[in-house]
C-alpha positions in Angstrom: -0.2 -0.1 -0.2 1.5 3.7 -1.2 1.8 5.9 1.6 -0.7 8.3 0.1 -4.0 9.4 2.1 -7.3 8.0 0.9 -8.9 10.5 -1.3 -12.0 8.1 -2.1 -10.6 5.5 -4.0 -10.3 5.8 -7.8 -13.1 7.9 -8.4 -11.8 10.5 -5.6 -8.6 10.4 -7.2 -10.2 11.5 -10.4 -11.7 14.5 -8.6 -8.5 15.3 -7.2 -6.7 15.1 -10.6 -9.3 17.5 -12.0 -9.5 19.8 -9.2 -5.4 19.7 -9.4 -6.0 20.4 -13.1 -8.5 23.1 -12.9 -6.2 25.1 -10.5 -3.6 24.6 -12.7 -5.5 25.5 -16.1 -6.4 29.0 -14.1 -2.9 29.5 -13.3 -1.0 28.5 -16.4 -3.6 31.0 -18.2 -2.2 33.9 -15.9 1.6 32.7 -16.7 0.9 32.5 -20.6 -0.9 35.8 -20.3 2.8 37.3 -19.4 4.7 36.0 -22.4 3.6 38.4 -25.1 4.7 41.4 -22.7 7.7 39.3 -20.8 10.0 42.5 -20.3 7.7 44.1 -18.7 5.5 41.3 -16.5 8.9 39.3 -16.0 8.2 39.8 -12.2 4.6 38.1 -12.5 6.0 35.5 -14.5 9.0 34.9 -12.4 6.3 34.8 -9.3 3.4 33.0 -11.0 6.0 30.2 -12.5 7.3 29.5 -8.8 3.6 29.6 -7.4 2.8 26.7 -9.8 5.4 24.2 -8.5 2.9 23.4 -5.9 -0.2 22.6 -8.1 1.9 21.0 -10.7 3.2 18.7 -8.0 -0.3 17.7 -6.7 -1.2 16.9 -10.4 1.9 14.9 -10.9 1.5 12.9 -7.7 -2.3 12.4 -8.4 -1.8 11.0 -12.0 1.4 9.1 -10.7 -0.7 7.4 -8.1 -3.3 6.4 -10.5 -0.8 5.1 -12.6 0.9 2.7 -9.9 -2.6 1.6 -8.8 -3.6 0.9 -12.2 -1.0 -1.1 -13.1 -0.6 -2.7 -9.6 -4.2 -4.4 -10.7 -6.2 -2.4 -7.7 -9.6 -3.1 -8.5 -11.4 0.2 -8.5 -8.5 1.7 -10.7 -8.9 -1.2 -13.0 -12.7 -0.7 -13.1 -11.9 3.0 -13.6 -9.8 2.1 -17.0 -6.8 3.3 -18.2 -6.2 6.8 -20.6 -6.5 6.1 -24.3 -3.5 4.6 -25.7 -2.4 8.0 -27.7 -2.6 10.0 -24.4 -0.8 7.3 -22.4 1.8 6.3 -24.5 2.3 9.2 -26.7 1.1 12.6 -25.1 1.6 11.9 -21.3 5.4 11.2 -21.5 6.0 14.0 -23.3 3.8 16.1 -21.2 5.7 15.0 -18.1 8.9 14.9 -19.2 8.6 19.0 -20.8 6.9 19.7 -17.6 9.8 19.0 -15.6 12.2 20.4 -17.9 10.4 23.7 -18.2 9.6 24.3 -14.6 13.1 22.5 -13.3 14.9 25.2 -16.0 12.6 28.1 -14.6 14.1 27.2 -10.9 17.8 26.5 -12.4 17.7 30.3 -14.1 16.4 31.9 -10.6 19.3 29.9 -8.9 22.0 30.7 -11.3 21.1 33.5 -13.4 23.2 34.1 -16.6 23.1 30.7 -18.0 22.4 31.0 -21.8 22.0 27.1 -22.7 19.6 26.8 -19.5 17.7 29.6 -20.9 17.7 28.4 -24.4 16.6 24.8 -23.0 13.7 26.6 -21.0 12.3 28.4 -24.1 12.7 25.4 -26.1 10.8 23.2 -23.4 8.1 25.7 -23.4 7.5 25.2 -27.0 7.1 21.3 -26.5 5.4 21.6 -23.5 2.8 23.7 -25.3 2.1 21.4 -27.7 1.7 18.4 -25.5 -0.3 20.4 -22.8 -2.9 21.7 -25.5 -3.7 18.3 -26.6 -3.8 17.3 -22.7 -6.3 19.9 -22.0 -8.4 19.5 -25.0 -8.8 15.7 -24.5 -9.4 16.1 -20.7 -11.6 19.3 -20.7 -15.0 17.8 -20.8 -13.9 15.1 -18.5 -12.6 17.5 -16.0 -15.5 19.7 -15.9 -17.9 16.7 -15.6 -15.7 15.5 -12.2 -16.0 18.9 -10.9 -19.7 19.4 -11.5 -20.7 16.0 -10.6 -23.5 15.5 -7.8 -22.0 12.4 -6.2 -19.1 13.0 -3.9 -17.0 9.9 -3.3 -15.0 9.9 0.2 -12.3 12.2 0.9 -13.5 15.4 0.1 -12.0 17.3 2.7 -8.7 15.5 2.0 -9.0 16.2 -1.7 -9.9 20.2 -0.9 -7.1 20.6 1.8 -4.5 18.9 -1.1 -5.6 21.4 -3.4 -5.2 24.2 -0.6 -2.1 22.9 0.5 -0.5 22.7 -3.2 -1.4 26.4 -3.8 0.0 27.4 -0.4 2.8 25.7 -0.8 3.5 27.3 -4.1 2.9 30.9 -2.8 5.4 30.4 -0.3 8.0 29.3 -2.6 7.2 32.0 -4.7 7.7 34.2 -1.6 10.9 32.7 -0.7 12.5 32.4 -4.1 11.4 36.0 -5.3 14.5 37.9 -4.2 16.6 35.6 -6.4 14.9 37.0 -9.2 16.6 40.5 -8.7 19.2 39.8 -11.3 16.7 39.5 -14.0 14.3 42.3 -12.6 16.9 44.8 -12.6 18.7 44.4 -15.9 21.8 42.6 -14.7 21.0 39.5 -17.0 19.8 40.1 -20.7 17.4 37.7 -22.2 19.9 36.8 -25.0 22.7 36.3 -22.5 24.5 33.4 -23.7 
């Protein structure tokens, strides 16, 4: 048995994943809105990017938990079924790897400014991530909305809500703690094209 609190079995895990996805869509919309105006909105881009680490971790944990439970042949997860083959074998691996690369390089850029190759990898991973994430969101938007609006409530609702709130709170704490590291980027000590 994995050391993960019971959020209501497979149905509760699906609800938690939908909740984490909805939080991410909102945060990513804000983050995406900064991109066309990156220079004047760089402080917002950095802060929101760091804040999103909490919700991203929650989404990866909930989907990873489902993956492990499904392949461990846990009955309710098997009954819930796997994702469509194209999503499971093509989109998901690319999305997970590009997400880890995108956010990892973002953190690295704060920790060690003036990293030209890292900045290039950050930009390239965004392009890959954006494509995979767009397919993912389009494929799951209806299911996510249905999960969030469903009348039936599997057990563990309080834990699901607490997990989502904790993920956002952890993200806010990380963003506040790391924001001072953005100073070289915000005050012109690091140029965007610095290689």
